[in-house]
C-alpha positions, -999 to 999 in steps of 0.1 A, spaced: 20 -155 166 -16 -159 154 -25 -158 117 -43 -125 123 -12 -109 137 9 -122 108 -16 -106 84 -11 -73 102 26 -74 100 27 -65 63 12 -31 72 38 -22 98 63 -5 73 37 12 51 44 49 45 10 66 51 22 100 38 32 85 5 -2 70 1 -19 103 9 2 121 -17 -9 97 -44 -46 101 -38 -67 122 -61 -89 151 -48 -120 129 -52 -104 102 -32 -93 126 -5 -129 140 -3 -143 105 1 -117 97 28 -127 129 46 -163 118 46 -154 84 59 -134 99 88 -162 122 97 -184 92 106 -182 89 143 -197 65 168 -235 68 164 -240 51 198 -219 76 218 -245 98 236 -217 121 248 -211 134 213 -233 161 197 -258 148 172 -239 165 143 -207 144 152 -223 110 155 -225 105 117 -212 122 86 -231 150 68 -250 135 39 -269 166 29 -258 186 -1 -285 212 2 -273 247 10 -288 266 40 -318 289 32 -307 315 57 -298 321 93 -320 307 121 -348 331 132 -359 318 166 -389 342 169 -402 333 135 -398 295 142 -418 298 175 -445 318 158 -448 292 131 -450 264 156 -477 282 176 -497 288 144 -494 252 135 -506 241 169 -537 263 166 -546 252 131 -543 214 137 -577 199 147 -578 181 180 -584 143 178 -617 131 189 -619 109 220 -626 73 213 -649 71 244 -665 105 250 -670 116 286 -707 119 294 -705 125 332 -722 93 341 -710 77 373 -708 39 374 -706 17 404 -714 24 440 -696 46 464 -674 29 490 -688 28 525 -665 16 552 -681 -12 571 -686 -7 608 -664 -29 630 -681 -47 657 -661 -49 690 -658 -85 702 -672 -93 735 -638 -100 750 -626 -65 740 -655 -47 755 -649 -29 788 -676 -26 813 -672 -3 842 -692 0 874 -723 21 872 -708 47 896 -677 51 874 -697 52 842 -718 81 856 -687 99 869 -669 97 836 -700 107 817 -704 140 836 -666 147 839 -653 180 825 -622 183 803 -601 195 832 -611 165 854 -603 141 825 -569 158 822 -563 152 859 -574 115 857 -550 110 828 -521 125 848 -529 102 877 -530 71 855 -498 81 837 -515 85 803 -492 113 792 -502 110 756 -536 125 763 -521 158 774 -491 180 767 -457 171 781 -458 202 803 -491 192 819 -478 157 825 -446 166 842 -463 193 862 -486 167 875 -458 142 883 -434 167 899 -459 184 921 -481 167 946 -512 186 935 -526 187 900 -529 224 894 -527 225 856 -563 220 844 -562 235 810 -582 206 795 -577 179 769 -580 205 742 -545 217 750 -531 185 735 -531 201 700 -519 234 713 -482 242 717 -468 254 750 -464 291 751 -429 303 759 -415 337 763 -401 350 730 -364 353 729 -353 388 717 -328 392 689 -293 399 697 -285 436 698 -266 450 667 -228 451 669 -219 486 682 -184 484 669 -173 515 650 -152 502 621 -134 535 614 -123 539 650 -111 502 650 -91 508 619 -75 539 634 -66 520 666 -52 491 646 -30 514 625 -18 532 656 -10 499 673 -31 508 704 -20 487 733 -55 488 748 -71 471 718 -67 433 721 -99 422 704 -113 431 670 -149 419 668 -169 427 636 -194 399 638 -228 403 621 -219 437 605 -229 429 569 -224 463 552 -187 467 556 -170 477 523 -145 453 509 -119 480 507 -122 488 544 -119 452 554 -88 449 531 -73 479 547 -80 465 582 -62 432 573 -33 452 559 -31 472 591 -31 440 612 2 429 596 22 452 618 -1 452 649 14 436 680 -14 439 705 -46 424 690 -51 388 702 -85 380 687 -97 388 652 -133 378 643 -152 384 610 -183 362 615 -213 368 592 -198 398 574 -205 385 539 -167 382 533 -156 364 502 -123 353 486 -108 388 484 -111 391 522 -98 355 527 -67 364 506 -62 395 527 -65 375 559 -39 350 545 -15 378 538 -20 391 574 -13 357 589 21 355 571 33 386 588 13 390 620 27 373 652 2 385 678 -32 371 667 -40 339 686 -77 335 676 -91 338 641 -128 334 633 -142 337 598 -172 315 601 -206 320 583 -193 338 552 -191 334 514 -155 320 512 -150 294 486 -125 265 485 -99 288 469 -101 313 497 -100 286 524 -70 270 508 -51 303 508 -59 308 545 -47 272 553 -15 277 535 -8 309 554 -15 292 587 15 269 581 37 299 582 22 312 615 33 297 648 13 320 670 -23 311 660 -39 287 686 -76 289 675 -90 288 639 -127 287 630 -138 284 593 -171 265 594 -205 273 579 -194 288 546 -219 294 517 -208 263 499 -190 230 508 -153 235 503 -147 200 490 -125 169 498 -92 185 488 -98 214 513 -108 190 541 -76 169 535 -56 201 536 -72 210 569 -62 177 584 -26 182 571 -24 217 586 -35 205 620 -9 177 618 19 201 609 9 230 632 11 219 668 2 254 680 -34 251 670 -54 236 699 -89 247 689 -103 242 653 -139 250 643 -151 229 613 -176 201 607 -159 175 586 -181 155 561 -155 128 552 -144 102 577 -107 102 568 -100 139 574 -122 138 605 -102 110 621 -69 126 612 -80 160 625 -93 145 658 -60 127 663 -40 158 655 -60 180 679 -56 154 707 -18 155 702 -17 193 700 -36 197 733 -14 171 750 17 190 738 2 222 752 -6 206 785 30 193 788 44 227 780 23 243 808 35 217 833 71 226 826 
């Protein structure tokens, strides 16, 4: 034992409470001030906790933010600006830079025959475009012109070299037509367990009330005919995710569930994944493209669910971490192999 440790041994059996009881009020106040002195180098502490309060002055009153800003603005207007040490006179010094002309060396100069020089001098843009296509100089024209010239025996696209900076014109692709699904009729059919209703597709309907979606999920608990349930881009959040999770715990007919492109957070996704463990009918699950990244814990839970649920053979999610991605890929390969062996039997 070192000498320093021996020196500390005498303080091992000291009764701190007894010492505090014998201190006077002045000594207790001084001890309190000493304990208030924190680490002044710790930037994580507020400024008021880095050192003890050494001010005995009482506050003059509560903070008036508007009055303080007005005072600072008035002070800024009254303070005289400092004069420049070197005043600006607008005088320009020096000479403007002129890039020197580069002389082409004699070995780099290209001399053509007089007939070619005359032909090129009077060639139009369309003819120059054709020459570039013949020589394979596709960088002087658009890709469409070049491949048209290569694929066809005749050079028929003579738009000119000016088309290099112009994009190719393509036919505009029309937007997808709106989803014609009537939500009220779908809800009635689900509640009545209509045998002709095997797919519920509410994709891209963004004005569905939360209460109606919740009722639809509640009605799906007892439905035995719907095989596909899709809520893509419906602005669904965690309340809808919790309703879907409750549905999965009781429904035994849905085989495909798609809740992509919504506002579901990590809490809602975790609830859905926990419910998938209790469902042995689901074969396809798609949860990608939510408003925010769910996090590492949710990705690890996804990989675990795929490993523990051999019925899932299609899973839609883009993993960002290498570990869960590898586990999920291995689990999906195993699940598909099990499904293939079951079909062979």
